[in-house]
C-alpha positions in Angstrom: -37.6 -41.3 15.6 -35.7 -43.7 12.5 -36.0 -41.0 10.7 -34.6 -38.2 12.1 -31.4 -40.6 11.5 -28.7 -40.9 9.4 -29.8 -44.6 7.8 -30.5 -46.2 5.6 -33.5 -48.8 4.4 -32.7 -53.1 3.4 -36.5 -54.2 2.6 -38.1 -52.9 5.7 -35.2 -53.0 7.8 -33.6 -50.0 9.5 -29.9 -50.6 8.7 -27.7 -47.6 10.6 -25.1 -46.9 9.1 -22.4 -45.8 12.0 -21.7 -46.6 15.8 -22.0 -43.7 16.8 -25.6 -43.1 15.1 -26.5 -46.7 16.8 -25.1 -45.0 19.8 -27.8 -41.3 19.1 -30.6 -44.0 18.1 -30.5 -45.9 22.4 -29.5 -42.8 23.6 -32.7 -41.5 21.7 -34.7 -44.8 22.9 -33.5 -45.1 26.3 -35.9 -42.0 27.2 -38.8 -43.3 26.1 -38.5 -47.2 26.6 -40.1 -48.9 28.7 -38.6 -51.3 31.6 -39.2 -53.4 34.9 -40.5 -51.0 37.7 -38.8 -52.9 39.9 -35.4 -52.7 37.9 -32.3 -50.7 39.5 -29.2 -51.8 37.9 -26.6 -50.1 35.1 -24.9 -52.3 32.1 -21.5 -51.2 30.7 -20.6 -51.6 27.4 -17.2 -51.7 26.7 -16.7 -51.7 22.8 -13.3 -51.6 21.4 -11.1 -52.4 24.0 -8.7 -49.8 25.9 -7.3 -48.7 23.3 -7.5 -45.0 20.8 -11.5 -46.4 19.2 -12.5 -47.7 22.6 -16.0 -46.3 23.9 -17.7 -46.7 27.2 -21.4 -46.5 26.9 -23.2 -46.7 30.3 -27.4 -47.9 30.5 -28.5 -47.5 33.8 -31.8 -49.0 34.9 -34.1 -47.0 37.3 -38.0 -46.6 37.8 -38.1 -48.5 35.0 -36.9 -46.1 32.9 -33.1 -45.9 31.1 -30.7 -42.6 30.7 -27.6 -43.8 28.2 -24.0 -41.5 28.1 -20.8 -42.2 27.1 -19.1 -40.0 29.5 -17.6 -43.6 31.5 -18.4 -44.4 34.6 -18.5 -41.5 37.3 -15.9 -41.9 40.2 -18.9 -41.7 43.1 -20.9 -44.9 41.2 -20.4 -48.4 42.1 -19.0 -51.3 39.6 -21.5 -52.0 37.2 -24.2 -54.6 37.4 -22.6 -56.4 34.6 -19.1 -55.9 31.5 -20.4 -56.4 28.2 -16.6 -56.0 26.2 -17.5 -56.4 22.1 -16.0 -54.7 20.0 -18.6 -52.7 17.0 -19.4 -54.8 14.2 -20.4 -57.6 16.7 -22.3 -54.8 18.3 -24.5 -53.9 15.1 -24.3 -57.1 14.2 -26.3 -57.7 17.5 -28.8 -54.0 17.4 -30.1 -54.9 13.9 -30.5 -58.7 14.4 -27.8 -60.0 12.1 -27.1 -62.1 14.7 -28.4 -63.6 17.7 -26.6 -62.2 21.0 -26.2 -65.9 22.7 -24.0 -66.9 19.1 -21.5 -63.4 19.1 -21.5 -64.7 23.4 -20.4 -68.6 21.8 -17.9 -67.6 19.9 -16.0 -65.5 21.7 -16.8 -62.2 20.2 -18.8 -61.1 23.2 -17.5 -60.9 26.8 -19.6 -61.1 30.0 -18.3 -60.1 33.8 -21.2 -59.9 36.1 -25.3 -60.6 36.4 -25.9 -61.7 32.4 -29.7 -62.0 33.4 -30.0 -58.3 33.1 -28.6 -57.9 29.5 -32.1 -58.5 28.1 -33.1 -55.5 28.9 -31.3 -54.6 25.9 -33.4 -55.3 23.5 -36.3 -52.4 24.3 -33.2 -50.4 22.8 -32.2 -51.7 19.6 -34.3 -50.8 16.5 -37.7 -52.4 16.3 -36.9 -53.4 13.1 -34.6 -56.5 14.7 -35.3 -60.1 14.0 -33.0 -62.2 16.3 -33.1 -62.5 20.2 
């Protein structure tokens, strides 16, 4: 999967170059990763606030599978179980293991509303080269 992405290697660690490449990686991996069969949840990643560079990635977990899209919330759907607000740099650093999610939260770089316990499921979507949890 990683060979299809435009990225770079530093030693044995794969580094994505852009937030859009991270999205494609996560979207592709979501169909392959396995999650808790009993889990049904929606996780929203609000990236870069409300400005022109804002992005909303919605991760839907259901029956052990995930679906990721960037089309925004469907008006017929319920609110997410957890919503995370952060900037692109923080998201890239967390996904690549360069910043621990707890550290990002404690530094105020990540805002969370809802069930924080669900965020542990995101680790199954990050690149395998992650070194920090």
